N, C-alpha and C positions, 0 to 999 in steps of 0.2 A: 158906791152907786150900783144900782141894779136897774136893768132895762130889759123888757121882754116884748116881743111882737110875734103874733101868729097870723099866718095867711093860709087860706084854702086855695089849692091849686087844682085846676081841672086838667090833670095829667096823671099818668100812672106813677106810683111811688118810685119805680125803677128809673123812669125818665128824670124825675126830680132829683133822685140820688145821684145819677150820673152827672147831671149839671152841677150839683152842689159839691161833689168831691173833686171836680175838675177845677181846682182853685186857680190854676194859671189862666183860665179863661174867664174868671170873674170880671175883669175889666170890660168884657163884651156885654155884660149884663147890667152894670151899674157904674155911674160916674163917681161913686164913692171909693173906687179902687183904681189906682193908676197902673199898678204892676204887681204881680205875684210871681215869685221865683221859688220853685221847690228845691230845697237844698239836699234832701234825702229822698231817694226814690226806692221803691214805689211809694206813693202817698198812702200813709196808714199810720198805725200806732208808732210813736216816737219820731215820725217825720218832722222835719223843720221846714218852714217856708218864710221867706222875707217878703213882707207886705208893705207896699208903698201906697199911701193915701194922700189926697190933697190936704194941705195945711197941717199934717201930722208927720213927725219924723218916721222914717222907715223902722219897722219892728220885726223881730224874728219871733215867729209863733211855733210852738212845739205841740204836736198832737199828743194829748194825754189820755184820751179814750177814743176808741174807734170800733164800731160795730157795722159791718158792711150792710148797706141798704137801709140803715136805721138812723145812725147818729155818729157825729164826731165832735170832740171837744178839743180846743187848743188853748194854749196859754202863752202870754207874752209877759216878760218881766222887765221892769226898769227900776232904777233906784226909788225905793219907797212905795212902789205900787205893782201889784200883779193883776193883770187883766185876763179874764177867762171868758171865752165865747163858746156857747153850745149851739149845735145845729142838729135839730131833731126832725125826723120825718115819721109821720104815722099815716097809715092808710085811712082814707075817708070814703064815704059813700060815692062821691063823684070825683075821686082822685086821691089827693094827699093833703095833709095839713103839715105845714112847716112851722116850727117854733124856733126862733132865734133869741138867744139870751146873752146879755153882756153883763159881767160883774167885775167890779174893781175893788180890791182890798189892799190894805196896807196903810202905813202911817201917812202917806201923801195922797191917799185915795180921795179924801174930801177936797183937797186942792185941785186934783185932776178933774173931779166932778164939777167944780166951780168953773174951771178954765175950759174944759173940753166936753162937759156933759151934754150940752145941747147939740154940739156937732156930732158927738158919738151916737146919740139917739137918732139924729137925722140920717147918719150913714147906715145904721143898722136897718132903719125903715126903708131906705133906698135899696139896700141889698135884698130885703124880703120881697119888695115889689118888683125889682129887676128879675129875680129868680122866677117869680110868678109869670111875668110877661114872657120871658124866654121859654119857659116850660110849656106855656099855652099856645105858643106860636107854632103853626104846622110846619 
């Protein structure tokens, strides 16, 4: 399964980045996240975080790529499927563009897509729009 969404945000890229990398505060931006606990501080390359979402078992995500003020990628593994999420910020004429990508690979990925694909796409969309709303709030 592959899903991608981009949103234009009328806020400085640094503002958007600071909200995006503050993963423990994501529940304040979106109902798709109940709780995030950083397991390795500071948050950056190789950090792990436990993410609890409604209707989905808690998962531990490991940061596999991290470029300050630009992007981070993290990955969660469960038997038969690896889920990768990319969070990219690029400067735009009126602020920033954020691109969120979710990919699932592995022998059970088609089953996960069938069972949770719609919910996963909904959650990523909620996260993008929640970030936009929070960043654009004075």
